[in-house]
Each structure stands twice: as structure tokens, then as C-alpha cells.
C-alpha positions as CSV (number, residue, x, y, z in Angstrom):
1,M,0.0,0.0,0.0
2,S,1.4,3.4,-1.0
3,T,2.2,6.0,1.5
4,K,0.6,9.4,1.1
5,R,3.0,12.3,0.7
6,D,3.3,15.2,3.1
7,Y,1.0,18.0,2.0
8,Y,3.7,20.6,2.6
9,E,6.1,18.6,0.5
10,I,3.6,18.4,-2.3
11,L,3.2,22.2,-2.5
12,G,6.9,22.9,-1.7
13,V,6.2,25.1,1.3
14,S,7.1,25.1,5.0
15,K,4.7,24.6,7.9
16,S,5.0,28.3,8.7
17,A,3.8,29.3,5.2
18,G,0.9,31.8,5.2
19,A,-2.3,31.6,3.2
20,D,-1.0,33.7,0.3
21,E,2.2,31.6,0.0
22,I,0.2,28.4,0.0
23,K,-2.1,29.7,-2.6
24,K,0.7,30.8,-4.8
25,A,2.5,27.5,-4.4
26,Y,-0.6,25.5,-5.3
27,R,-1.2,27.6,-8.4
28,K,2.4,26.9,-9.6
29,V,2.2,23.1,-9.1
30,A,-1.3,22.9,-10.6
31,M,-0.2,24.9,-13.6
32,Q,2.8,22.5,-14.1
33,Y,0.7,19.4,-14.0
34,H,-2.5,20.7,-15.6
35,P,-4.1,18.0,-17.8
36,D,-4.2,20.4,-20.8
37,R,-0.5,20.8,-20.6
38,N,0.1,17.1,-20.1
39,P,-2.5,15.4,-22.4
40,G,-2.7,11.6,-21.7
41,D,-0.2,11.8,-18.9
42,K,-1.7,9.8,-16.0
43,A,1.2,10.6,-13.7
44,A,0.7,14.3,-14.2
45,E,-3.0,14.0,-13.7
46,D,-2.4,12.2,-10.4
47,K,0.0,15.0,-9.2
48,F,-2.6,17.6,-10.2
49,K,-5.2,15.9,-8.0
50,E,-2.6,15.4,-5.3
51,A,-1.9,19.1,-5.3
52,A,-5.6,19.9,-5.1
53,E,-6.0,17.7,-2.1
54,A,-3.1,19.3,-0.3
55,Y,-4.4,22.8,-1.0
56,E,-7.9,21.9,0.1
57,V,-6.5,21.0,3.5
58,L,-3.8,23.6,4.0
59,S,-6.0,26.5,2.7
60,D,-8.6,25.8,5.4
61,A,-7.5,26.9,8.9
62,D,-9.4,24.2,10.7
63,K,-8.2,21.4,8.5
64,K,-4.6,22.7,8.5
65,A,-4.5,22.8,12.3
66,K,-5.9,19.2,12.4
67,Y,-3.4,18.0,9.8
68,D,-0.5,19.7,11.7
69,R,-1.6,17.8,14.8
70,F,-2.6,14.4,13.5
71,G,-1.2,14.1,10.0
72,H,-3.0,12.1,7.4
73,A,-4.7,10.0,10.1
74,A,-7.1,12.9,10.8
75,F,-8.6,12.5,7.3
76,A,-8.8,8.7,7.2
77,P,-12.2,7.3,6.4
78,G,-12.8,6.4,10.1
79,A,-12.1,10.0,11.0
80,G,-14.9,11.5,9.0
81,G,-13.1,12.0,5.7
82,G,-11.1,14.9,4.5
83,G,-10.4,16.3,1.1
84,G,-11.7,13.4,-0.8
85,F,-10.0,14.5,-4.1
86,H,-8.9,10.9,-4.8
87,N,-12.5,10.3,-5.9
88,M,-12.8,13.6,-7.9
89,N,-12.1,14.3,-11.5
90,T,-10.3,17.4,-12.8
91,E,-13.7,19.0,-13.7
92,D,-14.7,18.8,-10.0
93,I,-11.5,20.3,-8.9
94,F,-11.8,23.3,-11.2
95,S,-15.4,23.7,-10.0
96,Q,-14.1,24.3,-6.5
97,F,-10.7,26.0,-7.2
98,G,-11.0,27.4,-10.7
99,D,-11.0,31.0,-9.4
100,I,-7.4,30.6,-8.1
101,F,-6.0,30.3,-11.7
102,G,-8.0,33.0,-13.4
103,D,-9.9,32.6,-16.6
104,D,-7.7,34.9,-18.7
105,V,-4.6,32.9,-17.7
106,F,-6.0,29.6,-18.9
107,G,-7.4,31.3,-22.0
108,S,-4.0,32.4,-23.1
109,F,-2.2,29.2,-22.1
110,F,-4.6,26.7,-23.7
111,G,-5.9,28.5,-26.8
112,G,-9.1,29.9,-25.2
113,G,-10.1,26.7,-23.5
114,G,-10.9,28.7,-20.4
115,S,-11.1,27.5,-16.8
116,R,-12.6,24.0,-16.9
117,R,-15.0,24.6,-14.1
118,G,-17.8,22.1,-14.0
119,G,-19.4,20.8,-17.2
120,G,-17.4,22.4,-20.0
121,G,-16.5,25.6,-18.1
122,R,-19.8,26.3,-16.4
123,A,-19.7,27.0,-12.7
124,R,-22.4,25.7,-10.4
125,G,-23.8,28.3,-8.1
126,Q,-21.9,29.3,-4.9
127,R,-20.2,26.9,-2.6
128,G,-21.9,26.5,0.8
129,S,-20.1,27.5,4.0
130,N,-18.5,25.1,6.5
131,L,-20.5,24.2,9.6
132,R,-19.1,23.5,13.0
133,I,-20.7,21.4,15.7
134,K,-19.6,20.1,19.1
135,L,-19.9,16.4,20.0
136,K,-19.6,15.3,23.6
137,L,-18.4,11.7,24.2
138,N,-17.8,9.5,27.2
139,F,-14.7,7.6,28.0
140,E,-15.9,4.3,26.5
141,E,-17.0,6.0,23.2
142,M,-13.7,7.7,22.9
143,A,-11.8,4.5,23.6
144,K,-13.7,2.1,21.3
145,G,-15.1,4.5,18.7
146,V,-18.7,5.0,18.1
147,T,-21.3,5.8,15.4
148,K,-23.5,8.8,16.2
149,N,-26.6,9.9,14.4
150,V,-26.7,13.7,14.9
151,K,-29.5,16.1,13.9
152,V,-27.9,19.2,12.4
153,K,-29.7,22.4,11.6
154,K,-28.3,23.8,8.4
155,Y,-29.1,24.9,4.8
156,I,-30.2,21.9,2.8
157,V,-31.1,21.5,-0.9
158,C,-34.5,22.8,-1.8
159,S,-36.7,19.7,-2.5
160,T,-39.1,21.8,-4.6
161,C,-36.7,22.9,-7.3
162,G,-33.9,20.4,-6.7
163,G,-31.4,23.2,-6.0
164,N,-31.6,25.1,-9.2
165,G,-33.7,27.9,-7.8
166,A,-36.2,27.9,-10.6
167,K,-40.0,27.7,-10.4
168,D,-40.1,24.9,-13.0
169,K,-38.1,23.5,-15.9
170,S,-39.4,26.1,-18.3
171,S,-38.1,28.9,-16.0
172,V,-34.5,27.9,-16.7
173,Q,-33.1,29.3,-20.0
174,T,-29.8,29.3,-21.7
175,C,-27.9,32.5,-21.1
176,S,-28.1,34.7,-24.1
177,T,-24.8,36.4,-23.4
178,C,-22.6,33.3,-23.4
179,N,-24.9,30.9,-25.1
180,G,-24.7,28.5,-22.2
181,S,-20.9,28.2,-22.1
182,G,-20.6,30.2,-18.8
183,Q,-17.8,32.2,-20.4
184,V,-17.2,35.2,-22.7
185,R,-14.2,35.5,-25.0
186,K,-12.7,38.6,-26.5
187,M,-9.7,39.3,-28.7
188,T,-7.1,41.8,-27.5
189,N,-4.4,43.3,-29.7
190,T,-1.0,43.2,-27.9
191,F,2.6,43.8,-29.0
192,L,2.8,40.0,-29.4
193,G,-0.2,40.0,-31.7
194,Q,-3.8,39.1,-31.0
195,M,-4.5,37.2,-27.7
196,Q,-7.8,35.6,-26.8
197,T,-8.9,36.0,-23.2
198,V,-11.7,34.1,-21.5
199,T,-13.7,35.5,-18.5
200,T,-16.7,34.4,-16.5
201,C,-19.9,35.5,-18.0
202,P,-21.2,38.6,-16.1
203,T,-24.9,37.8,-16.8
204,C,-25.1,34.2,-15.5
205,N,-22.0,34.3,-13.3
206,G,-20.6,31.3,-15.2
207,E,-23.6,29.0,-14.7
208,G,-24.6,29.1,-18.4
209,T,-28.3,29.5,-17.5
210,T,-30.6,32.2,-16.2
211,V,-33.7,31.8,-14.1
212,T,-36.8,33.7,-15.4
213,A,-39.1,32.8,-12.5
214,K,-37.8,31.9,-9.0
215,C,-38.8,28.9,-6.9
216,G,-41.4,30.0,-4.4
217,S,-40.0,27.7,-1.6
218,C,-36.4,28.9,-1.6
219,K,-36.8,32.3,-3.3
220,G,-34.3,31.4,-6.0
221,E,-31.5,30.3,-3.7
222,G,-31.8,26.6,-4.4
223,R,-31.6,25.9,-0.6
224,V,-33.7,26.2,2.5
225,Y,-32.9,26.2,6.2
226,G,-33.8,22.8,7.7
227,E,-32.5,19.8,9.5
228,E,-30.6,16.7,8.5
229,T,-29.7,13.6,10.4
230,I,-26.0,12.9,9.7
231,T,-24.3,9.6,10.6
232,I,-20.8,10.4,12.1
233,E,-18.2,7.6,12.5
234,I,-16.0,8.5,15.4
235,P,-12.7,6.6,15.4
236,A,-11.2,5.0,18.5
237,G,-8.8,7.1,20.5
238,V,-10.1,10.6,19.8
239,Q,-9.3,13.3,22.4
240,E,-10.8,16.5,23.8
241,G,-10.3,19.3,21.3
242,M,-9.7,17.1,18.3
243,Q,-11.5,18.2,15.2
244,L,-12.9,15.8,12.6
245,S,-14.1,16.8,9.1
246,M,-16.8,15.4,6.9
247,G,-16.6,16.7,3.4
248,G,-19.8,17.9,1.8
249,K,-21.9,17.7,5.0
250,G,-21.9,21.4,5.7
251,N,-24.4,24.0,4.4
252,A,-25.7,23.4,0.9
253,G,-24.5,25.8,-1.7
254,E,-26.7,28.3,-3.5
255,R,-28.2,27.2,-6.8
256,G,-26.6,23.8,-6.9
257,G,-23.2,24.9,-5.6
258,M,-20.9,22.5,-3.8
259,P,-21.8,22.0,-0.1
260,G,-19.4,23.0,2.6
261,D,-17.8,20.7,5.1
262,L,-19.0,19.7,8.6
263,I,-16.4,20.2,11.3
264,I,-16.9,18.1,14.4
265,Q,-15.1,19.3,17.6
266,I,-14.7,16.6,20.2
267,E,-15.6,17.3,23.8
268,E,-14.8,14.9,26.6
269,E,-17.5,14.0,29.1
270,S,-15.9,13.7,32.6
271,H,-15.8,10.3,34.2
272,A,-17.0,9.9,37.8
273,E,-13.9,8.0,38.9
274,L,-11.3,8.0,36.1
275,H,-9.0,10.7,34.8
276,R,-7.3,10.9,31.4
277,D,-3.7,11.9,30.7
278,G,-3.0,11.5,27.0
279,L,-3.4,7.7,26.2
280,N,-3.2,6.8,29.9
281,V,-6.0,6.5,32.4
282,A,-5.4,7.4,36.1
283,Y,-7.4,6.1,39.2
284,E,-6.9,7.0,42.8
285,L,-7.5,3.9,45.1
286,H,-8.1,4.4,48.8
287,I,-7.5,1.4,51.1
288,S,-7.5,1.0,54.8
289,F,-4.5,0.8,57.0
290,I,-5.4,-2.8,57.8
291,D,-5.6,-3.8,54.1
292,A,-2.3,-2.1,53.5
293,V,-0.7,-4.3,56.3
294,F,-2.2,-7.6,55.4
295,G,-2.8,-7.1,51.7
296,T,-6.1,-7.6,49.9
297,Q,-7.9,-8.0,46.5
298,V,-10.0,-5.1,45.3
299,E,-12.0,-4.2,42.2
300,V,-11.2,-1.0,40.3
301,P,-13.1,0.7,37.5
302,T,-11.6,0.7,34.0
303,I,-12.9,2.0,30.6
304,D,-14.0,-1.6,29.8
305,G,-15.8,-2.2,33.2
306,R,-14.2,-3.4,36.4
307,A,-11.0,-5.3,37.0
308,K,-9.6,-7.1,40.0
309,I,-6.1,-6.3,41.3
310,K,-4.1,-7.7,44.2
311,I,-2.7,-5.4,46.8
312,P,0.3,-7.2,48.4
313,P,1.0,-7.1,52.2
314,G,3.0,-4.0,53.3
315,T,1.9,-1.8,50.4
316,Q,2.9,1.8,51.0
317,S,0.8,4.9,50.3
318,G,1.7,6.3,46.9
319,K,2.4,2.9,45.3
320,I,1.4,2.9,41.6
321,F,0.1,-0.2,39.9
322,R,-0.1,-0.4,36.1
323,L,-2.7,-2.3,34.1
324,K,-1.1,-2.7,30.7
325,G,-3.2,-1.8,27.7
326,K,-6.2,-0.6,29.7
327,G,-5.8,3.0,28.5
328,F,-6.8,4.7,25.2
329,P,-5.7,3.6,21.8
330,E,-3.9,5.9,19.3
331,V,-6.1,7.4,16.6
332,Q,-5.6,5.2,13.5
333,G,-2.6,3.7,15.2
334,Y,-1.5,0.5,17.0
335,G,-0.3,1.9,20.3
336,K,-2.4,1.8,23.5
337,G,-2.0,3.5,26.9
338,D,-2.2,1.9,30.3
339,Q,-4.3,2.4,33.4
340,L,-2.3,3.7,36.4
341,I,-3.6,3.1,39.9
342,E,-2.2,5.1,42.8
343,V,-2.7,3.7,46.2
344,N,-3.6,6.0,49.1
345,V,-3.7,4.5,52.6
346,W,-6.7,6.0,54.4
347,T,-5.9,7.4,57.9
348,P,-8.9,7.2,60.3
349,Q,-10.0,10.7,61.5
350,H,-12.3,9.4,64.3
351,I,-11.5,6.4,66.6
352,S,-13.1,5.0,69.7
353,A,-11.4,4.8,73.1
354,E,-10.8,1.1,72.7
355,E,-9.2,1.6,69.3
356,K,-7.0,4.4,70.7
357,T,-5.8,2.1,73.5
358,M,-4.9,-0.7,71.0
359,L,-3.0,1.7,68.7
360,E,-1.1,3.2,71.6
361,K,0.1,-0.2,72.6
362,L,1.4,-0.7,69.0
363,S,3.0,2.7,68.6
364,G,6.1,1.6,70.5
365,S,6.6,-1.5,68.4
366,E,9.7,-1.4,66.1
367,N,7.5,-2.7,63.2
368,F,5.4,0.4,63.3
369,K,8.2,2.9,63.0
370,P,8.9,4.3,59.5
371,K,11.9,2.6,57.9
372,P,11.9,3.6,54.2
373,H,14.3,1.4,52.2
374,K,17.0,3.0,50.1
375,S,15.6,1.2,47.1
376,D,12.2,2.8,47.5
377,K,11.6,5.4,44.8
378,S,10.9,9.0,45.7
379,F,7.6,10.6,44.8
380,F,9.1,12.4,41.8
381,D,10.7,9.2,40.5
382,K,7.4,7.5,40.6
383,L,5.7,10.2,38.6
384,K,8.5,10.2,36.1
385,E,8.2,6.4,35.7
386,A,4.4,6.4,35.5
387,F,3.9,9.0,32.9
388,N,6.9,8.3,30.6
């Protein structure tokens, strides 16, 4: 299985590159591998799509931050998808990013072919905006992964007109200015001779059609505000603050434009007994002085339920036990954290007269005097060992 290349490497920019530098770099790479410049070259077409995927992520602040933190794993199918350009053709790419190149640029380079946005150069409406939601998950859901059906209020495609914004089929006519091409061409005399330039049709905004009578339900927008139930696949190992992206699940675009993305921000629901530290889980266990002396067997809570552990005789307060593999898994990875159990010996705060007498008799015994062994680790050593 091939390994995906680093997005920054694809565009030839550093991680500190700003939006303008990323845009400029993408334009350069896309121009180099543009299908019209490399007819029949499958390798060039793949690099063209690869550059579009990289730009789609790095040009979006939310997706860029997520990529910087989790790499390609953040856009794996289990993580809600990402760019998705591996399933798109070049027409789809220009439908979304054609404005970056400029119509006149492609007109001069490719003999008036124009920007290949959508079907033969026609743009489809206006892209919908991204939508952000928060999703709260408990420890078990974050550890094992979960499928959530979430009702999201957003702009959806108008069911009356199907998204074209027209009252009926007869209300959609071919644009008389561009004759349905979505573009207008003009010849300009330059010192190099005549040059043909291609620009977006000002009458239909590149759509190739005009609406003579608007849809009564959406007032010509092609979308209405409503509600959609979206199935979200949450991968195992997600953490508080992590953001997942679902391409095309944001607000619907105007008049058939591409939909935006849905950004899901993960929130952690606190656990009654456990605490999270990265991939590890921590639990504070209180035992009695008697159990610490004689040893005992106790049940402790874990992400998967309850587990029994043995407390050996003479256990000191501050002792940390480790349950291997009982923590959180890595997102799209193979590593897994542990559960750390810190023992605290409970000191009675109220005792009876009889108990006091018994303890006073024992206080003089040599066995009850503190005698820490030189091999015993300090508090700081234990912390360093437990969380490294």
C-alpha cells in the first residue's frame, strides 16, 4: 500500500507558510501538472489531483490545524473523511478552485479553453459554508469508537426545485450572453499580436443559464434552512479538542453549488472515577491501614468495566500499579495506553477509646516505626516512571 506524501512537501512550502504563499505554491504546481499541458499523462493528472487535495486541507485553517496535529490519520475514512480528491475528477477540482487560476490565464495558455469549471466551463452556483458542531463523548465511546446519528440544523437543498432555484423547468433558460458556455471571449491586440482571453460571463456568473421565475419555496437560492440527520463515524482514540471533518456535509451551496464541510469538535464527558492523561487513564485507590498491612484484593473501575487487582502485604501509600493496555488507543494507530492506579492509605479521623488504646500499645513497636528502604523510589521518581 502506497504512503501518502506530506501536503507541505507536495506544494513545496514550509509549515510556517501563510495563506498567500500556500495559494501561490498550489497555483504553480497545478499549472505545471494541468491536464491540458500534459494530455494523456496519467502521472501528471495524479499529481494535479494530489496538489488539489493538499491545497484543500492547507488552505482551510481548521483542517490545516488538524493536519499539523494528527497528519493524514485525521482524514482517514474512520475520522470522517477529508479532502476526498482521490475520488474527484479534474472538472470537479476546477469547479471548486478554478478562481485561483484566473480565466484569462488559462485562456492564453490553452488556446481559449478557459477554466474548466464544471461541465465544459460552467460553474455551479456558490459553494456552501462550512458548519461547526460540538460532540460530547464519554470515555468508553472515545476508547472504542462509536457511530453517532446527529440532527444538524443547516441549509439543505430545496426539495421543490432540486437546488436550481427555478419555479419549474421552463423557468431555466440558456444564457443569451454566453450561449450556455458560462464564459465570454474577446480578442485583444498586444505587441505580441492578438491574444484571446476568457472571463466568467457577467450575466449568469458562469452558470450558463438564467432563471426567469424563481422557486417559491427557496426564493431562487436553491436551498432552504432545515434539519438533516447525519451519521458520524468516530474513530477509537479521539481526544478532547480534536476536530474531525466530513466533506460535503456542511451548508448546501446556492443554486446547486458544492456544499461546505462539517467540522466536528470533540468534547470529553468527565468520568465519575477515572481521569485521562493522553493515552493513559489514572485512578486513585483508597485502602484502609489494615488492608495495607495484610494485603487484599480489590475491584477498580476501567474503561471496559471493572477489573480485580491484588494489593500485596505491606503496600505503601503512593504505590502505583499499572494495568497494561487498559488505556486509550492511538487514533488510526497501534499503540495503546495503560491504566495507572495510585494507592492512598486512608488514615482514620475518628476512633473509639478502645481503638485508641490498641493503637497506643502498637505505637512503640519497632515494626510500626517508619523505615523507608533505600531502594524505595521517591515521589518524583514514581511520577516520572508512571507517565513516561
